[in-house]
C-alpha positions as CSV (number, residue, x, y, z in Angstrom):
1,X,-16.5,4.2,19.1
2,X,-16.6,2.1,16.0
3,X,-14.5,2.1,12.8
4,X,-15.8,1.3,9.4
5,X,-13.1,0.3,6.9
6,X,-14.0,0.3,3.2
7,X,-12.2,-2.7,1.7
8,X,-14.5,-4.0,-1.1
9,X,-12.8,-2.8,-4.3
10,X,-10.9,-4.9,-6.9
11,X,-8.4,-2.1,-7.8
12,X,-7.6,-3.2,-11.4
13,X,-4.7,-0.8,-11.7
14,X,-2.7,-3.4,-9.7
15,X,-3.5,-6.3,-11.9
16,X,-2.3,-9.0,-12.2
17,X,-1.2,-8.7,-8.6
18,X,-4.8,-8.4,-7.5
19,X,-5.8,-11.5,-9.5
20,X,-4.8,-13.5,-6.5
21,X,-5.1,-11.2,-3.4
22,X,-7.2,-8.2,-2.6
23,X,-5.3,-4.9,-2.4
24,X,-5.8,-4.6,1.4
25,X,-3.5,-7.6,1.8
26,X,-0.6,-6.2,-0.2
27,X,2.4,-6.1,2.2
28,X,4.4,-3.0,2.8
29,X,7.4,-3.4,4.9
30,X,6.3,-6.3,7.0
31,X,2.6,-5.7,7.3
32,X,-0.4,-5.6,5.0
33,X,-1.9,-2.2,4.1
34,X,-5.0,-3.1,6.2
35,X,-2.9,-3.9,9.2
36,X,-0.8,-0.8,9.2
37,X,-4.0,1.2,10.1
38,X,-5.6,-1.5,12.2
39,X,-2.6,-1.8,14.6
40,X,-2.8,2.0,15.3
41,X,-6.6,2.1,15.8
42,X,-7.9,-1.1,17.3
43,X,-7.1,-0.4,20.9
44,X,-9.3,2.7,20.8
45,X,-12.3,1.0,19.3
46,X,-15.2,-1.1,20.5
47,X,-15.9,-2.6,17.1
48,X,-14.4,-2.7,13.7
49,X,-16.7,-3.1,10.7
50,X,-15.0,-4.1,7.4
51,X,-16.9,-3.7,4.1
52,X,-15.8,-6.5,1.9
53,X,-16.6,-8.0,-1.5
54,X,-13.7,-8.9,-3.8
55,X,-11.9,-12.0,-2.4
56,X,-13.5,-11.4,1.0
57,X,-12.5,-14.8,2.3
58,X,-8.8,-14.0,2.1
59,X,-9.3,-10.9,4.2
60,X,-11.4,-12.8,6.8
61,X,-8.8,-15.6,6.9
62,X,-5.9,-13.3,7.4
63,X,-7.5,-11.2,10.1
64,X,-8.8,-14.2,11.9
65,X,-5.3,-15.6,12.2
66,X,-3.8,-12.3,13.4
67,X,-6.6,-10.4,15.2
68,X,-8.6,-13.0,17.2
69,X,-8.7,-10.7,20.2
70,X,-10.5,-7.8,18.3
71,X,-14.3,-7.7,17.6
72,X,-14.4,-7.6,13.8
73,X,-17.7,-7.6,11.8
74,X,-17.8,-8.2,8.1
75,X,-20.5,-6.6,5.9
76,X,-20.6,-7.5,2.2
77,X,-21.1,-4.8,-0.3
78,X,-24.0,-6.2,-2.3
79,X,-24.1,-3.6,-5.1
80,X,-21.6,-1.8,-7.3
81,X,-22.8,1.8,-6.9
82,X,-19.8,2.7,-4.9
83,X,-18.4,1.3,-1.8
84,X,-19.9,4.0,0.4
85,X,-23.3,2.7,-0.4
86,X,-22.5,-0.2,1.8
87,X,-22.7,1.9,5.0
88,X,-26.3,2.7,4.3
89,X,-27.5,-0.4,6.1
90,X,-25.2,-0.4,9.1
91,X,-26.3,0.5,12.6
92,X,-24.4,2.5,15.2
93,X,-25.3,4.2,18.5
94,X,-21.9,5.8,18.8
95,X,-19.4,7.9,16.8
96,X,-17.8,6.2,13.8
97,X,-14.5,6.6,12.1
98,X,-14.6,5.8,8.4
99,X,-11.4,5.1,6.5
100,X,-10.5,3.9,3.0
101,X,-8.4,0.8,3.1
102,X,-5.9,1.8,0.5
103,X,-4.1,4.6,2.4
104,X,-1.6,4.2,5.2
105,X,-1.5,7.2,7.6
106,X,1.3,8.1,10.0
107,X,0.7,6.8,13.5
108,X,1.3,10.2,15.0
109,X,-1.5,11.8,12.9
110,X,-4.0,9.0,13.7
111,X,-3.3,8.9,17.4
112,X,-3.6,12.6,17.7
113,X,-7.0,12.7,16.1
114,X,-8.7,9.5,17.2
115,X,-9.3,10.8,20.7
116,X,-10.4,14.3,19.5
117,X,-13.9,15.0,21.0
118,X,-15.3,16.6,17.8
119,X,-15.9,15.5,14.2
120,X,-13.1,15.8,11.7
121,X,-11.7,14.8,8.3
122,X,-8.0,14.5,7.3
123,X,-7.0,16.9,4.6
124,X,-3.9,18.0,2.7
125,X,-3.2,21.3,1.0
126,X,-2.6,20.7,-2.8
127,X,-1.4,22.9,-5.6
128,X,-3.7,21.3,-8.2
129,X,-7.2,21.1,-6.5
130,X,-8.9,20.4,-9.8
131,X,-7.6,16.8,-9.5
132,X,-9.1,16.1,-6.0
133,X,-12.3,16.2,-3.9
134,X,-12.0,19.6,-2.3
135,X,-13.5,21.0,0.9
136,X,-14.9,24.5,1.1
137,X,-14.9,26.2,4.5
138,X,-17.3,28.6,6.2
139,X,-16.3,31.7,8.1
140,X,-15.6,29.6,11.3
141,X,-13.2,27.4,9.3
142,X,-15.5,24.4,9.6
143,X,-16.3,22.3,6.6
144,X,-19.1,23.8,4.5
145,X,-19.3,21.4,1.6
146,X,-17.2,19.0,-0.5
147,X,-16.8,19.5,-4.3
148,X,-15.5,16.8,-6.6
149,X,-12.7,18.0,-8.9
150,X,-13.8,21.6,-9.1
151,X,-13.2,23.2,-12.5
152,X,-12.8,26.6,-10.9
153,X,-10.8,27.4,-7.8
154,X,-12.8,27.1,-4.6
155,X,-10.1,26.1,-2.1
156,X,-7.1,23.9,-1.9
157,X,-8.0,21.4,0.9
158,X,-8.0,17.9,-0.5
159,X,-9.9,15.0,1.0
160,X,-7.8,12.1,2.4
161,X,-10.7,9.8,3.0
162,X,-10.4,9.4,6.8
163,X,-13.3,10.8,8.9
164,X,-14.9,10.9,12.3
165,X,-18.7,11.3,12.2
166,X,-21.6,11.1,14.5
167,X,-23.7,8.0,14.0
168,X,-26.2,10.2,12.1
169,X,-23.9,9.9,9.1
170,X,-25.5,6.4,8.5
171,X,-29.0,8.0,8.4
172,X,-27.7,10.6,5.9
173,X,-26.2,7.8,3.8
174,X,-29.5,6.0,3.7
175,X,-31.2,9.1,2.2
176,X,-28.7,9.4,-0.7
177,X,-30.3,9.3,-4.1
178,X,-28.8,7.8,-7.2
179,X,-26.8,10.4,-9.0
180,X,-26.6,11.1,-12.8
181,X,-23.6,8.7,-12.8
182,X,-25.8,6.0,-11.4
183,X,-23.9,6.0,-8.1
184,X,-24.6,6.8,-4.5
185,X,-22.4,9.8,-4.0
186,X,-21.0,10.2,-0.5
187,X,-20.6,13.9,-1.1
188,X,-24.3,14.2,-0.5
189,X,-24.1,12.6,2.9
190,X,-21.0,14.6,3.9
191,X,-22.7,17.9,2.8
192,X,-25.8,17.0,4.8
193,X,-23.7,16.2,7.9
194,X,-21.7,19.5,7.6
195,X,-24.9,21.5,7.7
196,X,-25.8,20.2,11.2
197,X,-22.4,19.5,12.9
198,X,-19.2,21.4,13.4
199,X,-17.0,19.5,11.0
200,X,-13.2,20.3,11.4
201,X,-10.6,19.9,8.7
202,X,-7.3,18.6,10.1
203,X,-4.2,18.9,7.9
204,X,-1.9,15.9,8.2
205,X,1.5,16.8,9.8
206,X,3.3,13.8,8.5
207,X,3.3,11.9,5.2
208,X,0.8,9.3,4.1
209,X,1.1,6.4,1.7
210,X,-1.1,5.6,-1.3
211,X,-0.6,2.5,-3.4
212,X,-2.2,3.3,-6.8
213,X,0.2,1.4,-9.1
214,X,2.6,-1.5,-8.6
215,X,5.7,0.8,-8.5
216,X,4.1,2.7,-5.5
217,X,5.1,-0.4,-3.5
218,X,8.7,0.6,-3.8
219,X,8.2,4.2,-2.7
220,X,6.0,2.9,0.2
221,X,8.7,0.5,1.4
222,X,11.2,3.3,1.2
223,X,9.0,5.7,3.2
224,X,8.5,3.2,6.1
225,X,12.0,2.0,6.2
226,X,13.2,5.6,6.4
227,X,11.6,5.7,9.8
228,X,13.5,2.7,11.1
229,X,15.7,4.1,13.9
230,X,17.3,0.9,15.2
231,X,17.8,-2.6,14.0
232,X,15.4,-5.4,14.9
233,X,17.4,-8.7,14.6
234,X,15.4,-11.7,15.6
235,X,17.6,-14.5,14.2
236,X,21.0,-15.3,12.8
237,X,23.7,-12.9,11.6
238,X,27.0,-14.8,10.9
239,X,30.4,-13.3,11.5
240,X,31.8,-10.9,8.9
241,X,28.4,-9.4,8.0
242,X,28.7,-5.6,7.5
243,X,25.5,-3.7,8.4
244,X,25.9,0.1,7.8
245,X,22.4,1.2,8.7
246,X,19.4,-0.5,10.3
247,X,17.6,-3.7,9.4
248,X,14.7,-5.8,10.3
249,X,15.6,-9.5,10.3
250,X,12.6,-11.7,11.0
251,X,12.5,-15.1,12.7
252,X,14.5,-18.0,11.1
253,X,16.1,-15.6,8.6
254,X,19.9,-15.9,8.1
255,X,22.5,-13.4,6.9
256,X,25.6,-15.4,5.9
257,X,29.2,-14.2,6.1
258,X,30.3,-11.5,3.7
259,X,26.8,-9.9,3.3
260,X,27.1,-6.1,3.0
261,X,24.0,-4.0,3.8
262,X,23.8,-0.3,3.0
263,X,20.8,1.7,4.1
264,X,17.7,0.2,5.8
265,X,16.4,-3.1,4.6
266,X,13.8,-5.7,5.6
267,X,14.3,-9.5,5.5
268,X,11.4,-11.8,6.2
269,X,10.9,-15.1,8.0
270,X,12.9,-18.1,6.9
271,X,14.8,-16.2,4.1
272,X,18.5,-16.9,3.6
273,X,21.0,-14.3,2.2
274,X,24.1,-16.2,1.0
275,X,27.7,-14.9,1.2
276,X,28.9,-11.7,-0.5
277,X,25.5,-10.4,-1.3
278,X,25.1,-6.5,-1.4
279,X,21.7,-5.2,-0.2
280,X,21.1,-1.5,-0.9
281,X,18.5,1.3,-0.4
282,X,15.1,0.1,0.9
283,X,15.3,-3.5,-0.3
284,X,12.5,-5.7,1.1
285,X,12.7,-9.5,0.9
286,X,9.7,-11.4,2.2
287,X,9.3,-14.9,3.5
288,X,11.1,-18.2,2.4
289,X,13.3,-16.5,-0.2
290,X,16.9,-17.4,-1.1
291,X,19.3,-14.7,-2.4
292,X,22.4,-16.6,-3.5
293,X,26.0,-15.7,-3.7
294,X,27.2,-12.3,-4.9
295,X,23.8,-10.8,-5.8
296,X,23.3,-7.0,-5.7
297,X,19.8,-5.7,-4.9
298,X,18.8,-2.1,-4.7
299,X,15.4,-0.6,-4.0
300,X,13.8,-3.9,-4.9
301,X,10.9,-5.9,-3.4
302,X,10.9,-9.7,-3.5
303,X,7.8,-11.5,-2.3
304,X,7.4,-15.0,-0.8
305,X,9.1,-18.2,-2.0
306,X,11.3,-16.6,-4.6
307,X,15.0,-17.2,-5.5
308,X,17.6,-15.0,-7.1
309,X,20.6,-17.0,-8.2
310,X,24.3,-16.0,-8.0
311,X,25.9,-12.9,-9.6
312,X,22.5,-11.2,-10.5
313,X,22.1,-7.5,-10.4
314,X,18.6,-6.2,-9.8
315,X,17.7,-2.5,-9.2
316,X,14.4,-0.7,-8.7
317,X,12.3,-3.8,-9.4
318,X,9.4,-5.9,-8.1
319,X,9.7,-9.7,-8.0
320,X,6.5,-11.4,-6.9
321,X,5.7,-14.9,-5.5
322,X,7.3,-18.2,-6.5
323,X,9.7,-16.6,-9.0
324,X,13.0,-18.3,-9.9
325,X,15.7,-16.1,-11.4
326,X,18.7,-17.8,-13.0
327,X,22.3,-16.7,-12.5
328,X,23.7,-13.5,-14.1
329,X,20.3,-11.8,-14.5
330,X,20.8,-8.0,-15.1
331,X,18.1,-5.3,-15.0
332,X,18.5,-2.1,-16.9
333,X,16.8,0.7,-15.0
334,X,17.6,3.9,-16.9
335,X,16.7,5.1,-20.3
336,X,19.5,6.5,-22.4
337,X,17.5,9.5,-23.3
338,X,16.8,10.2,-19.6
339,X,13.0,10.3,-20.0
340,X,10.8,9.0,-17.3
341,X,9.8,5.3,-17.7
342,X,6.5,4.1,-18.9
343,X,5.1,0.8,-17.6
344,X,2.3,-1.3,-18.9
345,X,-0.9,-1.2,-16.8
346,X,-4.1,-2.9,-18.0
347,X,-2.7,-3.1,-21.5
348,X,-1.8,0.6,-21.6
349,X,1.5,2.4,-21.1
350,X,1.3,4.6,-18.0
351,X,4.0,7.2,-17.2
352,X,5.5,6.3,-13.8
353,X,7.3,9.7,-13.7
354,X,10.2,7.7,-12.3
355,X,13.7,8.3,-13.6
356,X,14.8,4.8,-12.7
357,X,12.8,1.6,-12.8
358,X,13.7,-2.0,-13.6
359,X,11.2,-4.7,-14.1
360,X,8.0,-6.2,-12.6
361,X,8.0,-10.0,-12.5
362,X,4.7,-11.5,-11.5
363,X,3.9,-14.9,-9.9
364,X,5.4,-18.2,-10.9
365,X,7.9,-16.9,-13.5
366,X,11.2,-18.7,-14.3
367,X,14.1,-16.8,-16.0
368,X,17.0,-18.6,-17.7
369,X,20.6,-17.8,-16.9
370,X,22.3,-14.8,-18.5
371,X,19.0,-13.1,-19.1
372,X,18.5,-9.3,-18.9
373,X,15.7,-6.7,-19.2
374,X,15.1,-3.3,-20.6
375,X,13.7,-0.6,-18.2
376,X,10.0,-0.6,-17.3
377,X,9.2,-4.1,-18.5
378,X,6.6,-6.5,-17.1
379,X,6.5,-10.3,-17.1
380,X,3.0,-11.7,-16.7
381,X,2.2,-14.7,-14.5
382,X,3.8,-18.1,-15.4
383,X,6.2,-16.6,-18.0
384,X,9.4,-18.7,-18.8
385,X,12.5,-17.3,-20.6
386,X,15.3,-19.2,-22.2
387,X,19.0,-18.7,-21.3
388,X,20.4,-15.5,-22.7
389,X,17.0,-13.8,-23.3
390,X,16.8,-10.0,-23.5
391,X,13.3,-8.9,-22.2
392,X,12.4,-6.1,-24.5
């Protein structure tokens, strides 16, 4: 059996993050999005085909360093008429699993289905089917057809973009014609497949993770850390560290005396947490970071090579690579009118529907001491602030 992973898109909703890395390499709780699914699937597969385009060399380099024992083939998407068009020129003499790269599925769901003898698609029942690609069933409860965002109610089974097909799906894809939107619509190939094969909808039993916007990184970290049932401590915890829940502490990372940890957290390789720091609720700290004396972090993600200086207070925020935050930095994360927080995305304000959110600080920023920020603010790459700045 082969797997085809669709990983060619740019995903501009995550800019400027995806200016430097493709979305499949965004890390969620210790692993990239791409690896979360690969680590579940690869041992059941003979070959993995990854459709690439945007920053393809970064994906190839990362997987080469981490998956040398797996046969991986890269196929470049050579046109922009939808990623699914790329499967039209593949070859397979066996069943294929096709999965979108931007969703993380629960291991229990994937392992249950990957050895199922028939053909299937993962689905979820939704209350607002007009927003989704919806499957319509026949009298046997097999897939009859898929309809994109139906204006009238036809069913409530939403497509989650993970399938198992016969190899004939590639032939059907080759016969797709350009639609009125000037795209190759995969719905045509799926509908042709469903006419010939029993095609079973499987409703997921556990949750899944989609990263659509930057703030979804926080909810994704929280979801995966929630499943952490015991600590994984691989390096140094000094005396007088108080760990109330479970943690992952990677190699060469150090928790210094007086650190207090409440709820599950992740601390990456070579990071140092200095004395009297308070880590709360799904905080994730990546590699080579320094969190200095008496800092409080809650539900915050800090990426590689970043420093947070003493006596800072950061809640519900995303701090990216190579960021240096001066001492006494304070984030506000709650509007006084209690409305949900809107966050700039692609030069537009998008409602996050979050009651609490602090700040997003992108790569290579430096913040002066005694700075603070209003809720829902974004600092673009290479921003500098003076001491005492209020980020409005």
